[in-house]
C-alpha positions, 0 to 999 in steps of 0.5 A: 554280544550282550550290550551290558558286557560293553557297558561295564567293561571300562570302569576301574573296580574301585572307581565310582559308577553311581554316586548319591548324597548318601552312597557310592557304588563302585564299578566292582560292586555294580558288576557283582550286583548285576551278575547276581541279578541276572542269575537270580532272574534266570533261576526264577524261570524267566526265559530269554525275551521275557519282559521285566518291569522296573519301578524305581526312582533314579538309584543304584538299584535301578541301575543294577536292575536294569542292567541285571535284566538285559544281562540275562537276555531278558527285556527291561521295561522301565515305567514312569513312576509318577503315573497313576495305577490304571496307566501303569497296569495298562502299560504292564498289559501292553508289554506283557511283562512277567513281573515287576521289580520295585525299589523299597520306597515304591514297592507298595504302589507297585503292588497296587497297580501290578495286582490290577494287571495280575502280575507279581511285584517284588521290592528290592529287599526280596532280591537277596544279597549278591553271591561271588559266583555271579551269573552262569549259563547266560543265553546267546544274544543276537545284537541286531535282533534280540530286544534289550528294552521296551521304552514307552512313548506316546503314539499318534492317538496319545495312548502308550506305545512301547518301542522295541529297542535292541542291544545293537540300537543301544550300542550304536547310539551310545557310541555315536554320542560318546564319540561327538561329546568326547566322554571319558572316565574322567566325566561325572554327569549330574543326572536329574532326568529320570531313567525311565525316559530315553534321554535319561537312560542315555546318560546311563549307557554313555557314561558307564560305557566309558567308565565315568560316573553318574551323580544322581539327584532326585530333588530338582523339582522341589529343590533345584538350588540343592542340585546346583550345590551337589554339582559343585561338591561332586565336581560335576563335568556335565549337566543334561536337561530338557528345556524346562530344566535350564529355564528353571535354573536360569530364571528361578535360581542362582545358576547364572551367578555360581561358578562350577570349576569342573563344568565342561559341557551341557546337553539339551534335548527333549524340545526346543529351548528358547534361543534367548535362554541359549544365549543366557547359558552361553553368556554365563558359562562362556567356557562350557560347551553347549551341545544341542541335540534332537532325538526320539524314543524311536531312535533309541535316544539321539538322532542329531546334534549341533557341534558347539562350535557351530552354534553361533554360526547356525543358531536355531539348527538341530544340526546333522545326523549322528555318525551312524544315523542318516537324516532326510527331510522329505516332502509329501511325495517323498522328494527331498527338500531343496537345501536353502530353498526354505521348503519344509518336509518331514524328518525321516531317520535311518540307521542302526539306532532305529528301533524295530517298531512298537510292541504288538502294535502293527498299525502304529508301526506302519505309520512311523516305521516304513521300509526301515526308516523312522517317519518322525512327524517333525517338520523341518527345512535344510540350509545350503550346508546341509544343517537341519532347522526344526520348524514344528511337530505336525500336531503343534502347528496352528493354523490362523486364518489360513496362515501356518504358525509355529508355536515354537516361534511364538514361544521363543519370542515371549521367552526373550522377556527376562521375567518369563520363566516358561511359556507354552503356546497352543492353538484354540478353536475360533469361529472366524480364524479356524484357530486362535493363539493362546499363550500360557506363561509362568512369570517370575515371582513377584516380578510385576509382569503384565499380560499387556507387556507380553502382548506389546513385545509380541507385536514389536517382534512378530507379524499380527497374525502370529501375535497371541489372542490371549495370555494366561498366567500360571504359577507352574506348568503341567509336566509329565514325568520327564519334565516336559510340558503337557500341552494336551493338559493345556488344551483341556485347560483352554476349554475351561472358562477363561481365567484372567490371572493369576491362575492357582498353582498346578500340581504336577499332573503326570500321575493323573495322565496316561500321556507319556510325551517322550517323543 
């Protein structure tokens, strides 16, 4: 069965499916549009399995085109909108896409990079108006074999890798998330995460599959307060975000002081939100359930979650695998770590949500996908009750004089300081120690926070070898398009001459980087 049939089967025709500040798209309108786009694509001569790019901001257009491509038996390839022309052209060539469909606002840019790749780019105005007869002669789908999407992430070398996601992968992961969150047609999620990112796309899958509504706002980076007002105005029941989403809301807006009558849950994934921020959220919104989750694009989206009622008891855990996902923590010899022993191993996942590998990349596929299992490259330990505690990504471990230091542990301690908005810690080369710890900090504006105060706090909370050797202040972190901090960019900056404080405002560098940190 085509997964789009399940995604669009629950919503009442007159019920809102996609809401923006200026428009409402109902389920009836969305179904008609999706069927039209599917028929239109097939009439253009695309055959089953052809890859079609999507270059659009979050919008009803993106939703309809994404579902229409999959409905036609083709493969949707969402593309990051903030990357540069060369990076996008490379992705087009890697995926072998036949053409790209672009929103009106981004059509000119799409034609520029698509021209470099030698493929046509069509704007939404060229798709025409839906006809009442809908799509016909749709190809048969084998859910476990046929691809629905190619989702880009970064491989071990940092070059773009396209994860092969099947119809069954999407169905399985979405149903698991719906089940543990208790989503229903009554839900309305505030979407600030881009749909070209697997976490954002999972919101599309899960909410439409239950007949719920997507409230889209693309202004978060510039106007987070506006997003809060729309959450209140639309009576949103949920908010999903990566760590930077919540850190910015907690420490740069009125979020903790506002009330949201309909709000019942938060979702957080895409990295470790500092414990101090989790406590602030729970204190400010004691009646809102907090779903802490762990995932990778290679697993469609989510791999584990921590039940909100276990958050206090298992603070710092990523929980256990979803109902259809088996998570193991394996040592180098392949044996599982002993629960409660403190042993550290790699998180290995298996289940029907695990993608088929990387498109046309057998070398990288062989590294991460072995015997039907996804080797995440993430390190963790397991407690006596089987709950998994994330330690660090292998590449982010810092070796200081023979000691292994988790950058996340140091980041969590620095984030305890109320005047710290965001923090990122990296290792830099050091002649004596091998690596030294360097912290980049975004302080609250006009707070008067000084680097020596941060160092004093760290000395009181950490052993000496985990205390940063250097603190650099930034006015903004470098982010990728999904809102994740670009540590490779920070490593580049660390090689430059040391700048005391404060550093100048950094522009969003996602458009200048070919790295897509979605893993």
